[in-house]
C-alpha positions, 0 to 999 in steps of 0.5 A, a space after each residue: 598754895 591752895 590760897 593762891 590757886 584759888 585768888 591768883 592775881 589779887 594775891 600775887 598783886 598783894 605780894 608784889 605790892 608789900 615787896 614794893 613797899 620793902 624796896 622803897 623803905 631800905 631804899 629811904 634808908 640808904 639814901 638817907 644813910 648817905 645825905 646825912 648831914 656833917 657839922 665841922 668847924 673851919 677857921 672858927 665857921 661851922 660848916 654842913 655838907 652832906 656825909 657822901 662829899 667828905 666820908 669814904 664810903 667803904 674801907 677797912 675794920 681798922 680804918 672805923 675804928 680809928 675813924 671811931 674815935 672822939 678825935 676823929 674830924 667829921 664825927 664816929 665812923 667816918 673816915 675823911 677824904 683827905 684834901 684842903 678846904 677854905 672858910 665858906 667851906 669849900 672843899 677840894 680832895 688831894 689828887 693821890 695820882 
């Protein structure tokens, strides 16, 4: 603690900047995970979409285990949102109300 008492504002500014840098890196990693592209085929045409538009962000362990199977439509770890899609890739989720 003697270092902080001697340096005061300079040390606090340094540590605060380190914390900001760590939070920026974590936020960038979270955003890149949600915006990762998912490639799949619809009516013989390859379509890409951000992962957050096609996959649920939450689920049970059993749902994630089933999504990890090779037969999963959108790839490993994607719990697909139910809906219909045309040949151009326009997705319309089904209403579960």
